[in-house]
C-alpha positions in Angstrom: -119.7 137.2 30.5 -118.6 138.4 27.2 -119.8 138.8 24.1 -117.0 137.3 22.9 -117.5 133.9 24.5 -120.0 132.9 22.7 -118.9 130.7 18.9 -120.6 130.5 16.4 -120.0 127.7 13.5 -121.4 128.2 10.4 -121.7 125.1 7.8 -123.9 123.1 5.5 -124.8 119.6 5.8 -122.0 117.2 5.9 -119.1 119.6 6.5 -117.8 117.6 9.4 -119.1 120.1 11.7 -120.2 117.8 14.4 -116.6 116.6 14.6 -115.2 119.8 15.1 -118.1 120.8 17.3 -116.9 117.9 19.5 -113.2 118.6 19.2 -114.4 122.1 20.5 -116.6 121.0 23.2 -113.8 118.9 24.7 -112.2 122.2 25.6 -112.4 123.0 29.2 -113.8 125.9 29.0 -116.4 125.7 25.7 -120.0 124.4 26.5 -122.5 122.5 24.4 -126.1 122.3 24.4 -127.8 120.9 20.7 -128.3 124.6 18.7 -131.3 126.9 20.2 -132.7 128.4 16.7 -133.7 131.6 18.6 -131.3 133.6 16.5 -133.5 132.6 13.3 -136.6 134.1 14.8 -134.5 137.5 15.9 -133.3 137.8 12.4 -136.6 137.2 10.5 -138.2 139.6 12.5 -136.7 142.6 10.7 -135.7 140.9 7.0 -135.6 143.7 4.1 -138.4 145.6 3.3 -138.0 144.7 -0.5 -138.6 141.0 0.3 -142.2 140.3 -0.7 -141.6 136.6 0.7 -139.5 136.7 4.0 -139.0 133.3 3.6 -140.8 132.1 7.0 -144.5 131.6 7.3 -146.8 131.5 10.4 -150.7 131.9 11.3 -149.8 135.8 10.9 -148.9 137.6 8.3 -145.4 138.2 8.2 -144.8 140.7 5.9 -147.4 142.8 7.7 -145.7 142.2 11.0 -142.5 142.9 9.3 -143.3 146.4 7.9 -145.3 146.8 11.2 -142.1 146.7 13.4 -140.4 148.8 11.0 -142.5 151.6 11.1 -142.6 151.3 14.9 -138.8 151.9 15.1 -138.8 154.6 13.1 -140.4 156.2 16.8 -136.8 156.5 17.9 -133.7 158.3 17.2 -131.7 154.8 16.8 -134.2 153.1 14.4 -133.4 149.6 13.9 -130.3 149.6 16.1 -132.7 149.6 18.9 -134.0 146.2 17.8 -130.7 144.7 17.8 -130.1 146.3 21.0 -132.9 144.9 22.5 -132.3 141.3 20.4 -128.7 141.4 21.8 -129.8 141.3 25.6 -132.2 138.3 24.6 -129.4 136.4 23.3 -127.1 137.0 25.7 -129.5 136.1 28.2 -130.0 132.7 26.8 -126.2 132.6 26.0 -125.4 133.3 29.7 -128.2 130.5 30.7 -126.5 128.0 28.6 -123.1 128.7 30.3 -124.5 128.3 33.5 -125.9 124.9 32.3 -122.8 123.2 30.9 -120.3 125.1 33.8 -118.4 126.4 31.2 -117.7 130.3 30.3 -118.0 129.8 26.5 -120.8 128.4 24.5 -120.6 126.9 21.1 -123.4 127.2 18.8 -123.6 125.2 15.8 -126.0 125.5 13.3 -126.4 124.5 9.3 -128.6 127.3 8.2 -126.8 129.9 10.0 -125.2 131.1 6.6 -129.2 132.4 6.1 -128.8 134.8 8.4 -124.9 136.2 9.1 -125.5 139.6 8.3 -128.4 139.7 11.2 -125.7 137.7 13.2 -123.5 140.0 13.6 -125.4 142.6 14.1 -127.3 141.3 17.5 -123.5 140.0 18.4 -121.1 141.8 16.3 -118.2 141.0 19.1 -118.9 136.8 19.1 -116.5 134.8 17.4 -117.8 133.3 13.9 -116.2 130.1 12.6 -117.3 129.4 9.3 -116.2 125.4 8.0 -116.4 124.5 4.1 -115.4 121.3 2.6 -115.5 120.1 -1.2 -119.1 121.2 -2.5 -118.7 117.4 -4.4 -118.2 115.8 -1.3 -121.0 117.4 0.8 -123.5 116.7 -2.0 -122.6 113.2 -2.0 -122.6 113.0 1.4 -126.3 114.1 1.5 -127.6 111.5 -1.4 -125.7 108.8 1.3 -127.9 110.4 3.8 -130.8 111.7 2.3 -131.6 109.2 -0.5 -132.1 109.4 -4.1 -135.6 110.3 -3.6 -136.1 113.5 -5.3 -139.6 114.4 -4.0 -137.8 114.1 -0.7 -134.9 116.2 -1.6 -137.1 118.5 -2.7 -137.7 119.1 0.8 -133.9 119.7 1.4 -133.4 122.3 -1.6 -132.6 125.0 0.5 -129.0 123.0 1.7 -128.8 121.5 -2.2 -128.4 124.4 -3.4 -128.9 128.0 -1.7 -126.4 127.0 0.9 -123.3 126.5 -1.4 -124.2 129.8 -2.8 -124.5 131.4 0.6 -121.5 129.8 1.9 -119.2 130.7 -1.3 -119.7 134.5 -1.0 -119.5 134.6 2.9 -116.1 132.6 2.5 -114.8 135.2 0.0 -116.3 138.3 1.6 -113.6 140.8 2.5 -115.8 142.0 5.5 -116.2 138.3 6.8 -115.1 138.7 10.7 -114.2 135.5 11.3 -111.8 132.1 11.1 -112.4 130.6 7.7 -112.0 126.7 8.2 -111.4 124.4 5.5 -112.4 120.6 6.2 -109.4 119.0 4.6 -106.6 121.2 6.1 -108.0 120.3 9.6 -107.8 116.8 9.0 -104.6 116.8 6.9 -102.7 119.1 10.0 -105.4 118.9 12.8 -103.3 119.8 15.6 -101.3 122.8 13.7 -105.3 124.1 12.6 -106.6 123.6 16.3 -103.9 125.9 17.8 -104.9 128.4 15.1 -108.4 127.6 16.0 -107.6 128.0 19.6 -106.0 131.4 19.1 -108.7 132.9 17.4 -110.5 132.3 20.1 -108.5 133.6 23.0 -108.1 130.5 24.4 -105.3 128.0 26.2 -104.2 125.2 23.8 -105.6 122.1 24.9 -105.1 119.2 22.5 -108.7 118.0 22.3 -108.3 115.6 19.3 -109.5 112.4 20.6 -113.0 112.9 21.2 -113.7 109.2 19.9 -113.9 108.0 23.6 -116.2 110.4 24.8 -118.6 110.2 22.0 -118.7 106.7 22.5 -119.5 106.5 26.1 -122.4 108.9 25.5 -126.1 107.7 25.0 -127.9 108.4 21.9 -130.4 110.2 23.9 -127.1 112.5 25.3 -125.7 113.5 21.9 -129.7 114.2 20.3 -129.3 117.5 18.1 -125.8 117.5 17.7 -125.6 116.3 14.6 -124.6 112.7 12.6 -122.0 110.7 14.9 -122.1 107.5 13.1 -118.5 108.1 11.8 -117.0 110.1 15.1 -117.9 106.8 17.0 -116.0 105.1 14.6 -113.0 106.4 14.8 -111.6 108.7 18.0 -109.9 111.2 16.6 -109.5 113.1 12.7 -108.3 111.4 9.8 -108.1 111.8 6.1 -110.0 109.1 5.0 -113.1 110.9 4.2 -111.6 113.6 2.1 -112.2 111.4 -1.3 -114.3 108.8 0.1 -117.3 110.8 -1.7 -117.1 108.8 -4.8 -117.7 105.8 -3.2 -121.3 107.0 -1.7 -122.5 107.4 -5.2 -123.8 103.7 -5.3 -126.6 103.9 -8.0 -127.2 105.2 -11.6 -129.9 108.0 -10.5 -127.1 109.5 -7.8 -124.4 109.5 -10.2 -126.6 111.1 -12.7 -127.5 113.7 -9.9 -124.1 114.5 -9.4 -123.2 114.9 -12.7 -126.2 117.5 -13.0 -125.5 119.1 -9.7 -121.5 119.4 -10.6 -122.6 121.5 -13.6 -124.9 123.3 -11.7 -122.3 124.1 -10.0 -119.6 125.2 -12.0 -116.2 126.5 -11.0 -117.4 129.7 -9.8 -118.6 127.6 -7.1 -115.7 125.8 -6.5 -112.8 128.2 -6.5 -113.7 130.4 -4.6 -113.7 127.7 -1.7 -110.0 127.0 -3.0 -110.7 123.6 -4.9 -110.7 122.6 -8.4 -113.5 122.0 -10.0 -111.9 120.4 -13.2 -110.3 117.7 -10.9 -113.7 117.2 -9.0 -115.4 116.3 -12.0 -112.8 114.2 -13.3 -113.3 111.6 -10.0 -117.2 112.0 -10.5 -118.4 108.6 -11.7 -119.5 108.8 -15.0 -120.5 104.8 -16.0 -124.4 104.9 -15.1 -127.3 104.5 -17.2 -129.4 107.6 -17.5 -133.6 106.7 -17.3 -135.9 108.8 -18.9 -137.6 110.3 -15.9 -134.0 111.1 -14.2 -134.3 114.4 -16.2 -137.6 115.1 -14.8 -136.8 114.5 -11.6 -133.9 116.5 -11.9 -135.7 119.6 -13.1 -138.4 118.9 -10.3 -135.2 119.2 -7.8 -134.2 122.2 -8.8 -136.9 124.5 -9.6 -135.9 128.0 -9.9 -132.6 127.3 -8.4 
């Protein structure tokens, strides 16, 4: 099995990634299982030594472990490359098992936080296929408010998804050295067949019209699709449509959600929207402003944002 048969879908919450995952997983050569997450352990094990906080917690001292791994690798001429070579063999062994399990010769691994470790992923699996899915950031933020609710004490636990992820994905989308295929949700649902042909060309697969995914989703139990993401809208539709492009405005159905959206849009600014090809002023104008601001809203916003 070749490394290029491993396909990664990089995205954030509420980007339409489960839709795209199910479309691709309907191809006769692409297998699906819930994301195994093991690349995070491999990637964080060798994070930059300049970081005092490696972004992980464990019973052992992760910073000391990181420093000692670096020191160990200095004993070898290959240095860090020895680690990434070993990580490649580990990853490929598991992905080969996944392909055998699904009976397909390609495997799609979707994870909403792969944007955090892309630099390490391309060193572990440089020949893999990378798909970067983006969507209007406001639509995603509104979708998260709908999904997670407006309780800022809960939302604080999603700070990385509500703030950091957008910056990471914007930087990746704009990077000259991004080695994968960029996909905009709005373009895909507006011209799904054309977009799918482009996608399968990049994956070096024969075109199969796998756009009508809904019937297969409806036939699967909750247990069978556990771990794939939110399939609620997929069960209501049997193929991509444009209805959800502007539906995000309707998700802002309380004063607090409207307030949070306005604050978030001003945090994001045009510098987040424009590199992704979205009109910031148009999005700002579409966001509801008919709400009452309660005194506690501002305090809760400050608690939510922290140091971002």
